[in-house]
ZADRENKE-811207 format. One line per field, with one value per atom (N, C-alpha, C): x, z, y; residue number from 1; atom name. Coordinates in steps of 0.1 Angstrom, whole numbers. Example, Ala and Ser with C-alpha at 12.3 -4.5 7.8 and 13.67 -1.06 7.14 Angstrom:
2
east = c(132/123/132/128/137/129)
up = c(78/78/78/71/71/79)
north = c(-57/-45/-33/-22/-11/0)
num = c(1/1/1/2/2/2)
atome = c(N/CA/C/N/CA/C)
***
This chain:
203
east = c(-395/-385/-371/-370/-356/-348/-354/-346/-340/-348/-343/-331/-332/-321/-309/-311/-300/-293/-302/-296/-288/-293/-286/-273/-273/-261/-251/-256/-247/-241/-249/-244/-233/-236/-227/-214/-214/-202/-194/-202/-195/-188/-195/-189/-176/-177/-166/-154/-158/-147/-141/-149/-143/-134/-138/-129/-116/-117/-106/-96/-101/-93/-86/-94/-88/-77/-79/-68/-56/-57/-46/-39/-45/-39/-31/-17/-9/-13/-13/-17/-5/-8/3/12/25/35/35/29/29/40/48/60/72/83/96/107/119/131/136/140/145/158/168/181/183/190/191/204/208/220/217/224/220/233/232/242/237/243/239/246/239/245/243/250/250/254/246/251/243/247/240/231/220/211/212/220/222/236/238/252/258/271/278/279/277/278/267/265/254/256/269/272/269/267/265/277/289/301/307/302/308/297/299/288/294/286/289/279/275/265/270/284/289/285/280/274/286/284/294/287/291/285/282/273/270/267/270/267/262/254/249/241/235/226/220/213/206/197/189/180/167/156/143/135/128/119/105/98/84/75/69/60/47/42/29/29/17/16/21/19/21/32/39/48/61/73/86/95/103/113/127/134/146/159/170/183/192/198/206/220/229/242/245/250/253/266/274/286/284/288/287/300/304/316/313/316/317/327/327/338/334/341/339/340/331/332/332/340/339/337/327/324/321/315/310/322/334/346/350/354/358/372/374/386/396/391/399/398/390/388/376/379/368/365/352/348/339/342/333/323/311/301/297/297/292/279/268/255/251/246/240/227/216/203/193/182/171/158/148/136/124/113/100/95/92/88/73/65/52/51/45/45/31/28/15/17/17/19/7/10/-1/1/-10/-10/0/2/11/26/29/43/50/43/49/45/54/52/58/51/56/58/67/70/76/75/81/86/96/101/107/109/115/121/132/139/151/161/172/184/196/208/220/230/242/250/258/267/281/291/305/311/316/321/336/342/356/363/370/378/388/388/398/412/421/435/439/430/433/430/441/438/435/426/423/413/406/397/382/379/366/357/345/335/322/315/302/291/280/269/256/246/233/227/218/212/198/189/176/176/167/166/152/149/136/138/128/128/117/117/107/113/105/110/99/103/94/101/95/100/92/98/91/96/87/90/88/98/97/87/76/66/73/69/74/88/94/109/111/121/124/132/135/143/134/139/132/142/137/145/138/146/140/147/140/146/142/152/149/156/150/156/157/169/171/178/173/180/183/193/197/198/195/196/204/215/224/231/237/244/259/264/279/286/294/301/313/322/334/344/344/354/367/378/391/396/407/414/405/404/396/381/377/362/359/369/367/358/350/342/328/325/312/302/290/281/267/264/250/244/231/224/225/229/230/218/214/204/210/213/220/211/213/204/212/208/213/201/203/193/199/193/199/190/195/188/195/187/193/185/190/183/180/171/167/165/165/162/154/143/133/132/133/130/117/107/93/89/79/72/58)
up = c(209/211/211/214/214/225/236/247/243/234/229/220/211/202/210/221/229/236/241/248/239/226/216/213/211/208/219/232/243/244/241/242/231/219/208/211/217/220/231/241/251/245/236/229/221/213/206/215/226/235/241/245/250/241/228/218/216/216/214/226/238/250/249/245/244/234/223/213/217/226/231/243/249/260/254/257/252/257/248/252/259/269/276/267/270/262/265/256/258/251/244/237/241/241/243/246/248/251/264/274/287/289/292/296/311/317/332/337/349/355/370/376/390/397/410/419/432/438/451/456/464/470/461/465/457/466/465/472/467/471/467/478/475/485/487/479/480/482/486/489/476/476/464/465/476/477/486/485/492/507/511/526/532/523/528/535/531/538/529/517/509/502/501/495/492/484/481/488/500/507/514/514/519/509/515/507/500/487/479/473/461/454/440/434/420/414/401/393/379/373/360/353/342/335/323/315/304/296/288/280/278/279/277/266/258/248/252/255/259/247/246/234/236/248/251/266/271/284/295/292/302/299/287/283/279/284/280/277/267/264/268/277/283/281/279/279/290/297/309/309/315/318/333/340/355/358/367/372/387/392/407/412/424/430/445/449/464/466/478/483/487/483/487/502/508/522/523/533/536/551/555/569/576/568/572/574/570/571/557/556/543/539/526/522/514/511/503/488/484/470/465/458/453/439/435/422/416/403/396/388/386/377/368/355/344/339/341/336/324/314/303/299/298/296/290/286/280/287/289/297/292/294/292/305/305/317/316/327/328/339/335/345/345/356/358/362/353/357/364/375/382/378/380/376/386/397/407/402/392/387/392/401/405/396/394/384/389/396/399/387/387/376/380/371/373/359/359/347/348/336/336/322/321/309/310/302/302/295/297/291/295/300/303/314/321/331/329/330/330/344/349/362/361/368/366/380/385/397/396/406/406/408/399/401/396/389/384/369/361/347/341/330/322/329/340/347/345/336/334/327/331/325/322/311/308/309/315/317/313/308/306/320/320/332/329/339/338/348/345/354/356/368/371/382/384/395/395/403/404/409/407/411/412/415/416/411/400/394/398/400/401/391/382/371/375/375/380/370/376/367/358/345/336/332/336/333/327/319/314/324/336/346/355/360/370/379/391/400/403/407/409/419/425/434/428/428/420/427/427/431/419/415/403/406/402/405/393/395/384/389/381/384/373/378/368/376/368/374/375/387/390/389/378/376/368/368/359/361/373/376/381/381/385/398/403/414/427/434/447/445/433/430/424/423/417/426/420/427/431/429/432/420/422/410/414/423/427/419/417/410/419/414/421/419/430/430/436/428/432/430/439/440/441/433/434/438/448/451/450/443/439/438/437/433/421/414/402/396/385/378/364/358/344/336/323/314/303/300/290/278/266/254/249/249/245/232/226/214/213)
north = c(527/517/522/535/541/535/531/525/511/504/491/493/503/506/510/518/522/510/501/489/481/479/471/477/491/498/497/498/497/483/473/459/457/462/461/468/480/487/479/473/465/453/447/435/439/450/454/458/465/469/457/446/434/427/426/420/427/441/449/447/447/445/432/421/408/407/414/415/421/431/439/432/422/414/403/403/392/378/369/355/349/340/334/326/326/319/304/296/282/275/282/276/284/277/284/275/280/273/279/270/274/268/276/272/273/264/264/259/264/259/257/247/243/238/238/232/228/218/214/202/193/181/169/158/146/134/123/111/99/87/75/71/64/59/44/38/23/19/6/1/-4/-6/-11/-27/-33/-48/-53/-66/-73/-72/-72/-71/-58/-48/-34/-27/-32/-26/-15/-13/-2/6/19/27/41/49/63/72/68/76/89/90/103/114/125/136/143/145/153/165/168/180/177/185/184/197/198/210/205/213/209/219/216/225/218/225/219/229/223/231/223/230/224/231/223/228/226/237/236/234/222/219/226/226/232/236/240/245/235/222/212/202/204/194/200/195/200/188/189/179/186/179/185/176/182/175/181/172/176/171/178/173/176/166/168/162/169/164/162/150/148/141/145/138/136/124/121/110/105/96/82/72/58/57/49/46/30/25/11/10/2/1/14/23/37/46/43/51/56/69/74/68/66/59/69/81/90/87/77/74/82/93/101/97/97/92/103/106/115/107/113/108/119/116/125/119/126/121/130/123/130/123/130/123/132/126/134/129/137/133/141/135/141/147/160/167/172/169/174/185/196/207/213/220/227/241/251/265/271/278/286/301/308/322/330/324/331/331/323/321/309/301/288/277/268/257/244/236/222/214/205/196/183/173/160/155/146/142/128/121/108/106/99/97/87/89/80/86/79/84/75/81/74/81/73/79/74/82/78/79/68/66/68/78/82/83/73/74/85/94/106/101/105/102/88/81/67/67/69/70/57/58/46/37/42/33/37/47/52/42/41/32/40/37/43/33/36/27/34/27/33/36/46/51/56/53/59/71/81/93/97/102/108/118/126/136/145/155/165/178/189/202/212/224/236/248/254/266/278/290/303/312/315/324/339/347/361/368/374/381/392/391/401/400/388/386/372/371/357/349/354/347/339/328/320/314/309/302/289/279/266/257/248/238/224/215/202/190/179/166/158/153/145/133/121/109/101/91/82/68/59/44/38/31/24/12/3/-8/-5/-5/-3/-16/-18/-31/-29/-40/-41/-30/-24/-14/-21/-13/-18/-11/-15/-8/-9/2/2/0/1/0/-14/-23/-36/-45/-53/-63/-58/-46/-40/-42/-47/-49/-46/-38/-35/-24/-24/-13/-1/10/23/32/38/48/60/70/82/95/104/116/129/139/152/161/170/179/193/202/214/226/238/250/256/264/270/281/286/297/293/299/296/309/308/319/314/320/315/324/317/324/319/328/324/329/323/328/324)
num = c(1/1/1/2/2/2/3/3/3/4/4/4/5/5/5/6/6/6/7/7/7/8/8/8/9/9/9/10/10/10/11/11/11/12/12/12/13/13/13/14/14/14/15/15/15/16/16/16/17/17/17/18/18/18/19/19/19/20/20/20/21/21/21/22/22/22/23/23/23/24/24/24/25/25/25/26/26/26/27/27/27/28/28/28/29/29/29/30/30/30/31/31/31/32/32/32/33/33/33/34/34/34/35/35/35/36/36/36/37/37/37/38/38/38/39/39/39/40/40/40/41/41/41/42/42/42/43/43/43/44/44/44/45/45/45/46/46/46/47/47/47/48/48/48/49/49/49/50/50/50/51/51/51/52/52/52/53/53/53/54/54/54/55/55/55/56/56/56/57/57/57/58/58/58/59/59/59/60/60/60/61/61/61/62/62/62/63/63/63/64/64/64/65/65/65/66/66/66/67/67/67/68/68/68/69/69/69/70/70/70/71/71/71/72/72/72/73/73/73/74/74/74/75/75/75/76/76/76/77/77/77/78/78/78/79/79/79/80/80/80/81/81/81/82/82/82/83/83/83/84/84/84/85/85/85/86/86/86/87/87/87/88/88/88/89/89/89/90/90/90/91/91/91/92/92/92/93/93/93/94/94/94/95/95/95/96/96/96/97/97/97/98/98/98/99/99/99/100/100/100/101/101/101/102/102/102/103/103/103/104/104/104/105/105/105/106/106/106/107/107/107/108/108/108/109/109/109/110/110/110/111/111/111/112/112/112/113/113/113/114/114/114/115/115/115/116/116/116/117/117/117/118/118/118/119/119/119/120/120/120/121/121/121/122/122/122/123/123/123/124/124/124/125/125/125/126/126/126/127/127/127/128/128/128/129/129/129/130/130/130/131/131/131/132/132/132/133/133/133/134/134/134/135/135/135/136/136/136/137/137/137/138/138/138/139/139/139/140/140/140/141/141/141/142/142/142/143/143/143/144/144/144/145/145/145/146/146/146/147/147/147/148/148/148/149/149/149/150/150/150/151/151/151/152/152/152/153/153/153/154/154/154/155/155/155/156/156/156/157/157/157/158/158/158/159/159/159/160/160/160/161/161/161/162/162/162/163/163/163/164/164/164/165/165/165/166/166/166/167/167/167/168/168/168/169/169/169/170/170/170/171/171/171/172/172/172/173/173/173/174/174/174/175/175/175/176/176/176/177/177/177/178/178/178/179/179/179/180/180/180/181/181/181/182/182/182/183/183/183/184/184/184/185/185/185/186/186/186/187/187/187/188/188/188/189/189/189/190/190/190/191/191/191/192/192/192/193/193/193/194/194/194/195/195/195/196/196/196/197/197/197/198/198/198/199/199/199/200/200/200/201/201/201/202/202/202/203/203/203)
atome = c(N/CA/C/N/CA/C/N/CA/C/N/CA/C/N/CA/C/N/CA/C/N/CA/C/N/CA/C/N/CA/C/N/CA/C/N/CA/C/N/CA/C/N/CA/C/N/CA/C/N/CA/C/N/CA/C/N/CA/C/N/CA/C/N/CA/C/N/CA/C/N/CA/C/N/CA/C/N/CA/C/N/CA/C/N/CA/C/N/CA/C/N/CA/C/N/CA/C/N/CA/C/N/CA/C/N/CA/C/N/CA/C/N/CA/C/N/CA/C/N/CA/C/N/CA/C/N/CA/C/N/CA/C/N/CA/C/N/CA/C/N/CA/C/N/CA/C/N/CA/C/N/CA/C/N/CA/C/N/CA/C/N/CA/C/N/CA/C/N/CA/C/N/CA/C/N/CA/C/N/CA/C/N/CA/C/N/CA/C/N/CA/C/N/CA/C/N/CA/C/N/CA/C/N/CA/C/N/CA/C/N/CA/C/N/CA/C/N/CA/C/N/CA/C/N/CA/C/N/CA/C/N/CA/C/N/CA/C/N/CA/C/N/CA/C/N/CA/C/N/CA/C/N/CA/C/N/CA/C/N/CA/C/N/CA/C/N/CA/C/N/CA/C/N/CA/C/N/CA/C/N/CA/C/N/CA/C/N/CA/C/N/CA/C/N/CA/C/N/CA/C/N/CA/C/N/CA/C/N/CA/C/N/CA/C/N/CA/C/N/CA/C/N/CA/C/N/CA/C/N/CA/C/N/CA/C/N/CA/C/N/CA/C/N/CA/C/N/CA/C/N/CA/C/N/CA/C/N/CA/C/N/CA/C/N/CA/C/N/CA/C/N/CA/C/N/CA/C/N/CA/C/N/CA/C/N/CA/C/N/CA/C/N/CA/C/N/CA/C/N/CA/C/N/CA/C/N/CA/C/N/CA/C/N/CA/C/N/CA/C/N/CA/C/N/CA/C/N/CA/C/N/CA/C/N/CA/C/N/CA/C/N/CA/C/N/CA/C/N/CA/C/N/CA/C/N/CA/C/N/CA/C/N/CA/C/N/CA/C/N/CA/C/N/CA/C/N/CA/C/N/CA/C/N/CA/C/N/CA/C/N/CA/C/N/CA/C/N/CA/C/N/CA/C/N/CA/C/N/CA/C/N/CA/C/N/CA/C/N/CA/C/N/CA/C/N/CA/C/N/CA/C/N/CA/C/N/CA/C/N/CA/C/N/CA/C/N/CA/C/N/CA/C/N/CA/C/N/CA/C/N/CA/C/N/CA/C/N/CA/C/N/CA/C/N/CA/C/N/CA/C/N/CA/C/N/CA/C/N/CA/C/N/CA/C/N/CA/C/N/CA/C/N/CA/C/N/CA/C/N/CA/C/N/CA/C/N/CA/C/N/CA/C/N/CA/C/N/CA/C/N/CA/C/N/CA/C/N/CA/C/N/CA/C/N/CA/C/N/CA/C/N/CA/C/N/CA/C/N/CA/C/N/CA/C/N/CA/C/N/CA/C/N/CA/C/N/CA/C/N/CA/C/N/CA/C/N/CA/C/N/CA/C/N/CA/C/N/CA/C/N/CA/C/N/CA/C/N/CA/C)
***
């Protein structure tokens, strides 16, 4: 039965070798902190009044960034700050009245990482927005805002760096403003679409 002993010995060696190889292969990082920065376009998708004669649909720009804590492979808690600026239009004509928006929010993000390095994700949460007409002091107002969006990240293999494209939206009520923004009270749906880079600290 020497062949039986040889087969058992070979199987044992194969098993030991497999366990050793598995121990030497690093486990995927399912926890970590990711910091990110982004920039792109910004505009509203809704009107400011029922007549539809005023809006912020003129495309402006946005910049922002934030930090995300990855709780597990599929779940991240993220905090964001975003700055957006565009121009008021009336009857589809620009008015020269530029308005800043400062968004600060937190969200729950669900992602699905692929072995290729691509990771689609979506998120939803809430926070606040400060509406600040440019050049008009003392007219800023802060409102509660909901946020949601989706994106796609590509993590560079063997590197903590990643690149991503993202669409991020906010919903809030535009009201109680003064000056050229007085009288508007419609719920606003605003959108920033952007690209950015990220850096991941994993453990």
